[in-house]
C-alpha positions in Angstrom: 16.5 19.7 -23.8 14.2 18.8 -26.6 11.0 20.8 -27.4 8.9 17.9 -26.2 10.7 17.7 -22.9 10.4 21.5 -22.4 6.7 21.2 -22.9 6.4 18.3 -20.5 8.4 20.2 -17.9 6.1 23.3 -18.2 3.0 21.1 -17.9 4.4 19.4 -14.8 5.1 22.8 -13.2 1.6 24.0 -13.9 0.1 20.8 -12.4 2.2 21.2 -9.3 1.0 24.8 -8.8 -2.6 23.8 -9.4 -2.6 20.9 -6.9 -3.6 18.4 -9.5 -0.2 16.6 -9.7 -1.4 13.3 -8.3 -4.5 13.1 -10.5 -2.7 13.9 -13.7 0.2 11.5 -13.1 -2.3 8.7 -12.4 -3.1 8.8 -16.1 0.5 8.2 -17.0 1.1 5.5 -14.4 3.5 7.3 -12.2 1.9 9.0 -9.2 3.6 11.4 -6.8 2.0 10.9 -3.3 1.4 13.7 -0.8 4.2 14.0 1.7 3.5 11.9 4.8 2.7 13.5 8.1 5.2 12.6 10.9 3.2 14.1 13.7 -0.5 14.1 14.7 -3.1 14.1 17.4 -3.5 11.1 19.7 -1.0 9.1 21.6 0.4 5.7 20.7 -1.2 4.3 23.8 -4.6 5.6 22.7 -4.3 4.1 19.2 -3.2 0.8 20.6 -6.1 0.7 22.9 -8.6 1.4 20.1 -7.1 -0.9 17.5 -9.6 -3.5 16.2 -10.0 -5.6 13.1 -12.7 -4.1 10.8 -14.5 -6.1 8.2 -17.4 -3.8 7.4 -16.8 -0.6 5.5 -18.9 2.5 4.8 -19.4 3.6 1.3 -17.1 6.3 0.1 -13.6 6.6 -1.3 -10.2 6.8 0.4 -8.3 10.1 -0.1 -4.9 10.1 -1.7 -3.5 11.6 1.4 -4.7 8.7 3.5 -3.3 6.2 1.0 0.0 8.1 1.2 0.1 7.9 5.0 -0.8 4.2 5.1 1.9 3.2 2.6 4.4 5.3 4.4 3.4 3.7 7.7 4.0 0.2 6.2 7.3 0.8 4.4 8.2 4.5 4.3 11.7 5.8 4.4 12.6 7.4 7.8 16.4 7.6 7.8 19.3 8.9 5.6 20.6 5.4 5.1 17.2 4.1 3.9 15.8 2.9 7.2 12.1 2.3 7.1 9.1 2.5 9.4 9.2 -1.3 9.9 12.3 -3.2 11.0 14.0 -5.6 8.5 16.5 -8.3 9.2 19.8 -7.1 7.8 18.1 -4.0 6.4 17.4 -6.1 3.2 13.8 -5.0 2.9 12.2 -8.0 1.0 8.7 -6.6 1.1 6.8 -5.3 -1.9 3.5 -3.4 -1.4 0.7 -3.4 -4.0 -2.3 -1.1 -3.7 -5.6 -2.2 -5.3 -7.3 1.2 -5.8 -11.0 0.7 -6.4 -12.1 4.1 -5.1 -9.3 6.5 -4.2 -9.9 10.2 -4.8 -7.5 11.5 -7.5 -6.3 8.0 -8.5 -7.2 6.0 -11.6 -8.8 2.6 -10.8 -6.1 0.0 -10.9 -3.3 -1.8 -9.1 -0.2 0.1 -8.1 3.2 -0.8 -6.7 4.6 1.4 -4.0 8.1 2.7 -4.4 9.3 3.6 -0.9 12.5 5.4 -2.0 10.6 7.9 -4.1 7.3 7.7 -2.1 5.4 7.2 -5.3 3.0 4.8 -6.9 3.7 3.0 -10.2 0.7 1.7 -12.1 1.0 -2.1 -12.3 -2.2 -2.9 -14.1 -5.5 -1.2 -15.0 -8.9 -2.3 -14.0 -10.6 -3.2 -10.7 -9.8 -6.8 -9.6 -11.4 -6.5 -6.1 -14.1 -9.1 -6.9 -11.5 -11.6 -8.2 -9.3 -10.8 -5.3 -12.2 -11.7 -2.9 -12.8 -14.9 -4.7 -9.1 -15.8 -4.3 -9.4 -14.9 -0.6 -12.0 -17.7 0.0 -14.9 -15.4 -0.9 -14.3 -12.9 2.0 -16.6 -10.2 0.7 -15.0 -7.4 2.7 -12.0 -7.6 0.3 -14.4 -6.6 -2.6 -16.3 -4.0 -0.6 -13.3 -1.9 0.7 -12.4 1.1 -1.5 -8.7 0.1 -1.2 -6.8 -3.1 -0.6 -3.2 -3.3 0.4 -1.5 -6.5 -0.6 1.8 -7.2 1.2 4.2 -9.4 -0.8 7.8 -10.5 -0.5 10.8 -11.4 -2.6 12.4 -14.1 -0.5 15.7 -14.1 -2.4 16.6 -10.7 -1.0 16.8 -12.2 2.4 18.0 -15.7 1.4 21.3 -14.3 0.1 22.3 -13.5 3.6 20.2 -15.8 5.8 19.6 -18.9 3.8 17.0 -21.2 5.2 16.2 -18.9 8.0 15.1 -16.1 5.7 11.4 -17.0 5.5 11.1 -16.6 9.3 12.6 -13.1 9.1 10.4 -12.2 6.1 7.3 -13.3 7.9 8.2 -11.3 11.0 8.6 -8.2 8.8 5.2 -8.7 7.3 3.8 -8.6 10.8 5.7 -5.4 11.6 4.4 -3.7 8.5 0.8 -4.9 9.0 0.7 -3.7 12.6 1.9 -0.3 11.4 -1.0 -0.2 8.9 -3.5 -1.2 11.6 -2.3 1.6 13.9 -2.1 4.2 11.1 -5.6 3.3 9.9 -7.0 3.8 13.4 -5.2 7.1 13.7 -6.9 8.2 10.4 -10.3 6.9 11.6 -10.2 4.1 9.1 -10.5 0.4 9.5 -8.6 -2.7 8.2 -8.1 -6.4 8.8 -5.3 -8.7 8.0 -6.5 -11.5 5.7 -4.2 -14.5 5.5 -6.6 -17.0 4.0 -6.3 -17.0 0.3 -5.1 -19.2 -2.6 -1.6 -18.0 -3.3 -1.3 -18.8 -6.9 -4.8 -17.6 -7.8 -4.2 -14.3 -6.0 -0.9 -13.9 -7.8 -2.6 -14.5 -11.1 -5.3 -12.0 -10.4 -2.7 -9.3 -9.6 -0.3 -10.4 -12.4 2.6 -10.6 -9.9 6.1 -11.4 -11.1 7.2 -15.0 -10.5 9.5 -14.1 -7.6 6.9 -12.0 -5.8 4.9 -14.0 -3.2 1.7 -12.6 -1.7 1.6 -13.0 2.1 -1.1 -10.7 3.4 -4.2 -8.9 2.2 -5.5 -5.8 4.0 -8.8 -4.2 2.8 -9.0 -0.6 4.0 -11.9 1.8 4.3 -14.0 4.0 6.4 -15.5 2.1 9.3 -19.3 1.6 9.0 -21.2 3.5 11.6 -18.5 6.2 12.1 
């Protein structure tokens, strides 16, 4: 091990022990998320009964723990063979999640890609594009006002290799599964969200600098519900 790597390892150990791991890694673009909680108060029936679409958000940031839980709810790993929280036709997992972090405690402002296998965030681009994102979403202001925005995307070819022309149907089903998980997890965390499907696809893809094969399919602004 080189001297530089030894120093980096020592710094990482110090950050882990101090609890500043997520904040420090945010500056390098690779963010370790807090471990997701797999149990909690409230029954599924209660959360289902209270689930509503929320378009007005109170001021204040999201916590990194809340972001971790929401991303895990959408696409987190739950099984030894890579099974996830949302079902996927053929276990092909075509979805890609991007987090637009405008105000997340311990996280640098920017756009991040979620890595389910490592339960980490990878910095995709710096800056706050929420205003441009709202413009692409037909000027729906709640997209700009929420402290965090989850953009659900898909790489169709992952499913097309097996299912051909029927692949888009399965991909869209999977988006619905993941989005409902986010709805329910947000409610369990006393947060609110709404699924936004009205946006200009190419404009939104340009705003987020998405790769050519990554198609945006849903936008979910997330924040503290106003009045709570």
